[in-house]
Every structure is written in C-alpha cells, then in structure tokens.
C-alpha positions as CSV (number, residue, x, y, z in Angstrom):
1,M,129.0,90.0,181.4
2,R,129.4,92.0,184.6
3,P,132.9,93.0,185.6
4,V,134.6,91.4,188.6
5,R,134.9,94.0,191.4
6,G,135.6,91.6,194.3
7,V,137.9,88.6,194.7
8,L,137.5,86.1,197.6
9,F,140.4,83.7,198.1
10,D,140.8,80.4,199.9
11,K,144.0,80.4,202.0
12,D,145.8,77.0,202.1
13,G,146.4,75.7,198.6
14,T,145.5,79.1,197.0
15,L,147.4,82.0,198.7
16,F,149.9,79.5,200.1
17,D,151.2,76.3,198.5
18,F,149.4,73.4,200.2
19,A,152.0,70.7,200.1
20,A,154.9,72.9,201.0
21,T,153.0,74.3,203.9
22,R,150.6,71.7,205.3
23,E,152.8,68.6,205.1
24,A,155.4,70.1,207.4
25,W,152.6,71.2,209.8
26,A,151.0,67.8,209.8
27,A,154.2,66.0,210.7
28,A,155.0,68.4,213.6
29,F,151.4,68.3,214.8
30,L,151.2,64.5,214.9
31,D,154.5,64.2,216.6
32,R,153.3,66.6,219.3
33,L,150.1,64.6,219.8
34,A,151.3,61.0,219.6
35,R,152.9,58.9,222.3
36,D,155.4,57.4,219.9
37,R,156.2,57.2,216.2
38,S,153.9,54.3,215.5
39,H,151.0,56.1,217.1
40,A,151.8,59.2,215.1
41,A,151.7,57.1,211.9
42,Q,148.3,55.7,213.0
43,L,146.9,59.2,213.7
44,G,148.2,60.3,210.3
45,A,146.3,57.5,208.6
46,E,143.1,58.7,210.2
47,I,143.4,62.1,208.5
48,G,144.8,60.8,205.2
49,F,148.5,61.7,205.9
50,D,151.3,59.3,205.2
51,L,153.8,60.2,207.9
52,A,156.7,58.2,206.4
53,A,156.3,59.8,203.0
54,R,155.2,63.2,204.5
55,R,152.4,63.4,202.0
56,F,148.6,63.8,202.1
57,Q,146.4,61.3,200.3
58,P,143.6,62.3,197.9
59,G,140.5,62.9,199.9
60,S,142.2,63.8,203.2
61,V,140.0,65.6,205.6
62,V,142.8,68.2,206.0
63,V,142.5,69.3,202.4
64,A,139.1,70.9,202.6
65,G,137.8,70.1,206.1
66,T,137.6,72.3,209.1
67,P,139.8,71.9,212.2
68,G,136.7,70.6,214.0
69,E,136.3,67.8,211.4
70,I,140.0,66.9,211.8
71,A,139.7,66.8,215.5
72,Q,136.6,64.5,215.3
73,A,138.6,62.1,213.2
74,L,141.5,62.0,215.7
75,L,139.7,62.0,219.0
76,P,138.8,58.3,219.1
77,H,142.5,57.5,219.0
78,L,143.5,60.0,221.7
79,P,142.2,58.6,225.0
80,G,141.9,61.3,227.6
81,Q,142.1,64.2,225.1
82,S,139.1,66.6,225.0
83,F,137.8,68.2,221.8
84,R,138.5,71.6,223.2
85,G,142.1,70.7,224.2
86,L,142.7,69.1,220.8
87,M,141.5,72.2,219.1
88,Q,143.8,74.4,221.1
89,V,146.8,72.2,220.2
90,M,145.7,72.2,216.5
91,N,145.3,76.0,216.4
92,A,148.6,76.6,218.2
93,E,150.5,74.4,215.7
94,A,148.6,75.9,212.8
95,A,149.6,79.4,213.9
96,Q,153.3,78.4,214.0
97,A,153.3,76.7,210.6
98,Q,155.6,78.2,208.1
99,Q,153.7,79.3,205.1
100,V,155.1,79.1,201.6
101,E,153.5,81.7,199.3
102,A,152.0,80.5,196.1
103,V,153.3,83.7,194.5
104,P,154.9,86.8,196.1
105,L,151.7,88.0,197.8
106,V,152.5,91.6,198.6
107,P,153.0,92.7,195.0
108,F,150.3,90.4,193.7
109,L,147.6,91.6,196.1
110,S,148.7,95.3,195.9
111,G,148.3,95.1,192.2
112,L,144.7,93.9,192.6
113,R,144.0,96.7,195.1
114,R,145.3,99.3,192.6
115,E,142.7,98.0,190.1
116,G,140.0,98.9,192.6
117,L,139.2,95.3,193.6
118,R,137.8,94.4,197.0
119,L,139.6,91.4,198.5
120,G,138.7,88.8,201.1
121,V,139.8,85.4,202.5
122,A,137.4,82.6,203.3
123,T,139.1,79.6,204.9
124,N,138.1,76.4,206.6
125,D,141.0,77.0,209.0
126,A,140.2,78.8,212.2
127,E,140.3,82.6,212.0
128,A,143.1,83.2,214.5
129,P,145.8,81.1,212.8
130,A,144.6,82.4,209.4
131,R,145.2,85.9,210.6
132,A,148.6,84.9,212.0
133,H,149.6,83.5,208.6
134,L,148.5,86.6,206.7
135,D,150.2,88.8,209.3
136,R,153.5,86.9,208.8
137,A,153.1,87.4,205.0
138,E,152.5,91.1,205.7
139,V,149.3,91.1,203.7
140,T,146.5,91.4,206.3
141,H,145.9,95.1,205.6
142,L,145.3,94.3,202.0
143,F,142.1,92.4,202.8
144,D,138.6,93.8,203.4
145,F,137.3,90.6,205.0
146,I,138.9,87.6,206.7
147,A,136.8,84.6,207.9
148,G,137.5,81.2,209.2
149,F,135.1,78.3,209.9
150,D,134.7,79.7,213.4
151,S,133.9,83.3,212.5
152,G,130.1,82.9,212.6
153,H,129.4,82.2,208.9
154,G,130.1,78.4,208.8
155,G,132.5,76.6,206.6
156,K,132.7,75.6,203.0
157,P,131.2,74.1,200.9
158,A,128.2,76.0,202.4
159,P,128.2,79.6,201.1
160,G,127.9,81.5,204.4
161,Q,131.4,83.0,204.3
162,L,131.0,84.0,200.7
163,L,127.7,85.7,201.2
164,A,129.1,87.5,204.3
165,F,132.0,88.9,202.2
166,A,129.5,90.1,199.6
167,G,127.6,91.9,202.3
168,A,130.8,93.3,204.0
169,V,132.0,94.9,200.7
170,D,128.5,95.8,199.4
171,L,128.9,94.0,196.1
172,P,126.4,91.7,194.3
173,V,127.6,88.1,194.1
174,A,127.6,88.4,190.3
175,E,130.5,90.7,190.6
176,I,132.6,88.5,192.8
177,V,134.9,85.6,191.9
178,M,135.7,82.8,194.4
179,V,139.3,81.5,194.0
180,G,140.3,78.1,195.5
181,D,142.1,74.9,195.1
182,S,139.4,72.4,196.2
183,T,136.0,71.3,195.2
184,H,134.7,72.7,198.5
185,D,135.8,76.2,197.5
186,L,134.2,76.0,194.1
187,Q,131.0,74.3,195.4
188,A,130.7,77.2,197.8
189,G,131.2,79.7,195.0
190,R,128.5,78.1,192.9
191,A,126.1,77.9,195.8
192,A,126.7,81.6,196.4
193,G,126.1,82.5,192.7
194,M,129.7,83.7,192.1
195,R,132.1,83.0,189.3
196,C,134.7,80.4,190.3
197,V,138.4,80.0,189.5
198,G,140.4,76.9,190.4
199,V,144.1,76.8,191.1
200,L,146.5,73.8,191.1
201,T,148.6,74.8,194.1
202,G,146.6,72.4,196.3
203,L,146.1,68.6,195.8
204,A,143.2,68.6,193.4
205,G,143.9,68.2,189.7
206,R,142.6,70.1,186.8
207,D,140.1,67.4,185.9
208,E,138.6,67.5,189.4
209,L,138.2,71.3,189.5
210,A,137.3,72.1,185.9
211,P,133.6,71.0,186.0
212,L,133.0,73.5,188.8
213,A,135.2,76.3,187.5
214,D,135.0,79.1,184.9
215,A,138.8,78.7,184.6
216,V,141.6,76.7,186.1
217,F,145.1,78.1,186.4
218,D,148.4,76.7,187.6
219,D,148.4,79.4,190.3
220,I,146.9,82.8,191.2
221,S,149.4,84.7,189.0
222,A,147.1,84.3,186.0
223,L,144.1,85.8,187.9
224,P,144.7,89.6,187.1
225,A,144.6,89.0,183.3
226,W,141.5,86.8,183.6
227,V,139.7,89.4,185.8
228,A,140.5,92.1,183.2
229,G,139.1,90.0,180.5
230,Q,135.8,89.5,182.3
231,A,135.1,93.2,181.9
232,L,135.4,92.8,178.1
233,G,133.4,89.7,178.0
C-alpha cells in the first residue's frame, strides 16, 4: 500500500465540532433574517433546524450543502430578499460564528506537518468565512490549500476540490486521504480515488459513514496513528 503523503480535511464537523459551532450560528442567522420568532422557526424548518431545541435534524441541507443550496431553500420564504443579498448575510454570519475545535488544532496540525504531510481544506462553506475561521484558530499557515464551494472547483460530493488539492501539492490521489464527517465528503473522496476517513464530530453516525470509509474515528485525534500505519500496510 502506498504511504499517505497528503491529508485533505473537511472543515465543519471535522476540524470544528459541528453541533457546538453550527447550531449557535443557525439560531443567530435565523433571528437576523426573520421578522419574528415564529417566522424564524418556519425558516429553521426549511433547512432542517429545530429552533426551539437548537438542533439540526438528520438530512439537513446545512450538514453537507453549500451556502447556495441553503439560500435556495430559504428564498421562497423571504419575500423581497435577493439571492445575492441573502448570500451576503449568510457569509457575514458564518464569518462571525464562534468555532469550537474538534481537537486543539495548532499542535495537531503542526504534528502532521512535522511528519512531512501536505495539508488542505475542502469545504462546502464559502472560502472567505472558511479562511476567517482558520485565521481565528491560528492555523491558516499550516495548510497548503484552502477551497470553498465558490473557489472555482465546485462543491462536494463532486471531486473537483479534491483533485485541485492533488494538483496543488503535486501528489497522486492514491497518496492522499480525505477526512470528513459526512457522506458528501466520503463520496467525493471515493470519486477522486482517494482513501477516506470518517469522523463522528458531525451529525452522521458510524453506520452511515462506514460503508464509504477505510476507517471511522470519534475525532481526528486518531488520524496520525492511522496514517503511520498506512505506510506499513
């Protein structure tokens, strides 16, 4: 088996704990958009978010969808709002969202870099808020590649972002692992010809991820040992 020389991470639910981060974002975002609390609850239902419980439902478009897909779900219920205006509000709220790291990211990512691994982020978030989140965590400089759905490579589950990372770091896809918390992440990894690791810091369960993954871990802290083992495989 070829060694792993590159690791491509999803962002929300992988580098950052999904529920701890995105549920607070959703509540603030819906309150900003809605005319009253009842309207906010209605908007939440359209994107699979229970506002009263502050909890996403399985299959929510927010879990693996792009901001554009979220906007399309909301627009019919926001008379007078434009797609562009809604995207601006969404990206502004996303950039402000407080991120909860799945593990302490600086030592974790620094350790991977010391092992000579090339690192990237492929997210269905927009690139600007994604970079704001990584900047706030003080880890942007540890990545060789950062792409959002609007970076010119498309969004997952299509493999465009993943293939762009392989090209950017000049590695064959067989030497890269895609790490994510959703089936979209792992489907993209399989489509690109990469190995895939699932993590349980999103909303998907082990049974949902396992059929698409080479391994499923509670969080990314188990990744370095797994990567080291691939070289021995």
